[in-house]
C-alpha positions in Angstrom: -0.3 0.2 0.3 1.5 3.6 -0.8 1.9 6.3 1.3 -0.9 8.2 0.1 -2.9 5.8 0.4 -2.1 5.2 4.3 -2.8 8.7 5.1 -5.8 8.9 3.2 -7.3 6.0 5.0 -6.1 7.3 8.5 -8.1 10.3 7.1 -10.9 8.4 6.7 -10.9 6.2 9.7 -10.4 9.4 11.9 -13.5 10.6 10.7 -15.7 7.9 11.4 -14.2 7.9 15.1 -15.5 11.1 15.4 -18.9 11.0 13.7 -19.5 7.7 16.0 -18.4 9.9 19.4 -20.5 12.6 18.1 -24.2 10.4 17.2 -23.0 8.9 21.2 -22.7 12.5 22.2 -25.9 13.7 21.0 -28.3 10.5 21.9 -26.3 11.5 25.6 -28.9 14.6 26.2 -27.3 15.0 29.8 -23.9 15.2 28.4 -25.3 18.6 27.0 -26.8 19.1 30.0 -23.3 18.7 31.7 -21.9 20.9 29.6 -23.8 23.7 29.8 -23.8 23.8 33.5 -20.2 23.2 33.2 -19.8 26.8 31.7 -21.9 28.6 34.2 -19.9 27.1 37.3 -22.6 24.8 38.3 -22.8 20.7 38.8 -25.8 18.1 38.5 -26.2 15.7 40.9 -28.8 12.9 41.9 -28.0 12.4 45.3 -27.6 14.5 48.6 -24.4 12.7 49.2 -23.0 14.6 46.3 -23.8 18.0 48.2 -22.3 16.9 51.3 -19.3 16.1 49.3 -19.0 19.2 48.1 -20.4 20.9 51.0 -17.0 19.3 52.9 -14.6 20.7 50.6 -16.4 24.0 51.2 -15.6 23.3 54.9 -11.8 23.0 54.3 -11.6 27.2 52.4 -14.4 28.8 54.8 -15.7 28.5 58.6 -18.4 27.1 59.1 -20.1 30.7 60.1 -19.6 32.2 57.3 -21.4 29.4 55.1 -25.4 30.1 53.8 -26.6 27.0 52.1 -29.8 27.2 51.1 -32.3 24.5 49.7 -35.3 24.5 47.5 -38.3 22.9 48.5 -40.4 21.5 45.6 -38.6 19.3 43.6 -35.7 19.5 46.1 -36.8 18.4 49.5 -40.4 17.6 49.3 -42.3 17.0 46.0 -46.4 16.2 45.9 -47.1 12.7 46.3 -49.2 12.2 43.2 -49.1 10.7 39.4 -49.6 14.4 37.7 -46.9 16.2 39.6 -44.3 13.7 39.3 -41.7 15.4 37.5 -41.1 12.4 34.8 -44.9 13.0 33.8 -44.7 16.7 33.6 -42.1 16.2 31.4 -43.6 13.5 29.2 -47.2 16.0 29.0 -45.0 19.6 28.7 -46.8 20.4 25.8 -50.4 19.9 27.5 -49.0 21.6 30.7 -48.4 24.7 28.5 -51.0 24.5 26.1 -53.6 24.7 29.5 -51.5 28.1 30.7 -52.1 29.7 27.3 -55.7 28.6 27.9 -55.8 30.5 31.5 -53.3 33.3 30.7 -55.1 35.4 33.1 -53.9 33.0 36.1 -50.1 33.1 37.5 -49.3 29.2 37.0 -47.6 29.4 40.6 -50.9 30.0 41.7 -52.3 27.1 40.0 -49.5 25.2 41.9 -50.1 26.1 45.1 -53.2 23.9 44.8 -51.2 21.0 43.7 -49.0 21.4 46.9 -52.0 21.3 49.4 -52.1 17.4 48.3 -50.1 14.7 50.5 -46.1 15.6 49.8 -43.3 13.4 50.0 -39.6 13.6 50.3 -37.8 13.6 47.7 -34.9 11.5 49.1 -34.2 10.5 52.9 -30.8 11.4 53.0 -31.9 15.2 52.9 -32.4 14.6 56.4 -29.0 13.3 57.2 -27.6 16.1 55.1 -29.4 18.9 56.7 -28.7 17.4 60.2 -25.0 17.4 59.1 -25.2 21.1 58.1 -26.4 21.8 61.7 -23.6 20.2 63.2 -21.5 22.3 61.4 -23.0 25.6 62.6 -23.5 26.4 59.1 -26.6 28.6 58.7 -29.3 26.5 56.8 -32.5 27.6 55.2 -35.6 27.2 52.8 -36.0 28.9 49.4 -39.2 28.4 47.9 -40.9 30.6 45.1 -44.3 30.3 47.0 -46.4 33.0 46.8 -47.0 34.2 49.9 -50.2 35.5 51.8 -53.8 34.4 52.5 -54.1 31.4 51.3 -58.0 29.3 51.3 -57.6 27.8 55.1 -54.3 29.4 55.9 -53.6 32.9 56.9 -50.6 33.1 55.6 -49.2 30.3 52.8 -45.8 30.4 54.8 -47.9 28.3 57.6 -48.5 25.7 54.7 -45.0 25.3 53.8 -43.7 25.4 57.5 -46.2 22.6 58.1 -45.1 20.4 55.2 -41.6 20.6 56.0 -42.3 20.4 60.1 -44.2 17.2 58.8 -41.2 15.4 58.2 -38.8 16.6 60.6 -37.1 19.6 58.9 -37.0 23.1 61.0 -35.0 25.9 60.3 -36.5 28.1 62.3 -33.6 28.7 64.4 -31.2 29.3 62.0 -31.4 33.5 61.8 -32.5 35.5 65.0 -35.3 37.3 62.8 -38.6 34.7 63.1 -40.8 37.0 60.6 -39.7 39.3 58.5 -41.9 40.8 55.1 -39.1 42.3 52.8 -40.4 45.1 51.7 -37.3 46.9 50.2 -38.8 44.0 47.1 -41.7 45.3 44.7 -44.9 44.0 46.2 -47.1 41.0 43.8 -50.6 40.0 44.2 -50.2 42.9 47.2 -47.6 40.8 49.0 -43.7 41.0 49.3 -41.5 38.0 49.3 -41.4 37.0 53.1 -38.5 35.3 55.5 -40.8 33.1 58.1 -39.1 31.0 60.4 -36.6 29.5 58.0 -38.5 29.9 55.2 -37.0 32.8 52.5 -40.4 32.6 50.1 -39.7 34.8 47.0 -43.8 35.1 45.9 -44.2 33.4 42.9 -42.0 33.1 39.2 -44.4 35.3 37.5 -43.9 38.7 39.3 -41.7 41.5 39.7 -38.9 39.4 42.1 -36.8 36.4 41.2 -35.0 33.7 43.4 -31.9 36.7 43.0 -33.3 39.6 43.6 -35.0 38.5 47.0 -31.9 36.3 48.5 -29.9 40.2 48.0 -32.8 41.6 49.5 -33.3 39.1 52.4 -28.8 39.8 53.2 -29.3 43.5 53.1 -32.5 43.4 55.5 -30.5 40.9 57.5 -27.5 42.8 57.5 -25.3 39.5 57.2 -23.0 38.7 54.2 -21.9 35.4 53.5 -18.5 34.1 52.5 -20.0 31.7 50.6 -23.4 30.7 49.6 -24.6 27.6 48.3 -27.8 26.8 46.7 -30.0 23.4 45.8 -32.3 24.0 42.9 -33.9 21.7 40.4 -34.4 24.5 38.7 -30.6 26.2 36.8 -32.7 29.4 35.9 -32.8 29.6 39.9 -29.5 29.2 40.4 -28.4 31.3 36.8 -30.3 34.0 38.4 -28.7 34.3 41.5 -25.4 34.1 40.7 -26.0 36.8 38.4 -27.9 39.2 41.4 -25.0 38.2 43.7 -22.2 39.3 41.4 -23.8 42.6 41.0 -24.5 43.0 44.7 -22.2 40.6 46.6 -19.1 40.4 44.3 -17.4 39.2 47.2 -19.2 36.4 48.1 -18.8 33.0 46.6 -21.4 31.6 44.8 -22.0 27.6 44.8 -25.1 26.8 42.3 -26.1 22.9 42.7 -28.9 21.7 40.3 -30.5 18.7 42.1 -32.3 16.4 39.6 -33.0 13.4 42.5 -37.3 14.1 41.3 -36.1 12.8 38.3 -36.0 9.5 39.1 -39.3 9.2 40.9 -42.5 8.3 38.9 -44.0 4.5 40.3 -46.9 5.8 38.7 -47.6 7.4 35.0 -50.3 9.2 33.7 -52.3 8.9 30.9 -52.1 13.1 29.2 -56.6 13.1 29.2 -55.7 12.5 33.1 -52.4 15.0 33.2 -55.1 17.5 32.0 -58.0 17.0 33.7 -55.7 17.2 36.8 -54.1 20.6 36.0 -57.2 22.0 34.4 -58.9 22.0 37.9 -56.4 23.5 39.2 -56.0 26.2 37.3 -60.0 26.4 37.7 -59.7 26.8 41.3 -57.7 30.0 40.7 -60.6 31.1 39.4 -63.2 31.0 41.8 -61.2 34.0 44.4 -60.9 31.2 47.3 -57.4 31.9 47.1 -54.4 34.3 47.8 -55.4 37.8 47.9 -54.5 39.8 44.6 
C-alpha cells in the first residue's frame, strides 16, 4: 500500500471515529446539560450525598459561620405525591401543561401550582434529612428557599404557614437558623398585594411571574438582616434559579462565592405514569380553582 493511500485511510478512520463519538454525544442529552452547567459553574447531582461532598470541600476553605446553605423546597426537599405532579410525568406531558397556561393566561401558574401543593407531600430523598442534620452539626446557617406565593391562601392565614407545616411534618425545621422569625421584605416590589418573606427559616420569593426573582429576593434578604456570607450554596432543581442567584450576587455581593447545585433527584421518582387526558384534567382543575376567588389575595 502506498504512503498516500495509508494517509487517506487514516483520515477516513479518524473521520469515522469523530462521527461515531458525535452520534453518541447527541444521544446523551445529559452530556450537553453537564456542559452547559459546567460553563456556568454549576454541577448536576442526583443524590444529596454529592451535596455533602461539596460542603466538605467548602469547609476546608471557609469557616462554618461564613457559609449560607439554601434548599429549594419543591422538587428538591419535597414533592407532591400524586402522579400528575411527578416531574417525569410533567416532562412527558409538558406540551399539555403549556397549552393549559396559554388557555388560562390570566392565571399565574404559580397560583395553580399552589393547589397541587395542598395534596400530600413526600420527601424527594430520605438522605436530605441526614444532610440537613450534618449542616446543623457543623453550624452552617441553613434555610429553605422557595418560589411559593406569600399571603392568605384558602384555610391558611398565610401560605408560609402551609410550607412550614409541610417541612415540619418530615422533621425539617430551619426556624432557629436566624434570630429573625418573620420578615416581610418590603425592599422588594409587592406582587398580588404581598411581599417576599422570610418566615421561620423559609425564604419565599412570592412567585415566579411577579416582579421579583430568587436572585433579587436573596440579595434583599441579606441586606435586611445585615449579613454578608463569604460563601452561598443554593441547591435547586431549576438551573434558571441558580443562574439568577449567581447574577444577582455578582452584581450586589461580588465578594461572596456562589456555589450552584442543580439537584435532579426528583427526576428519578415516578412509580406511576399518567395518561395525557388524566394529566390535563388534574391541572385543569388546579387552574379552575384559581378563578373561584378562594385563593391568595390579589
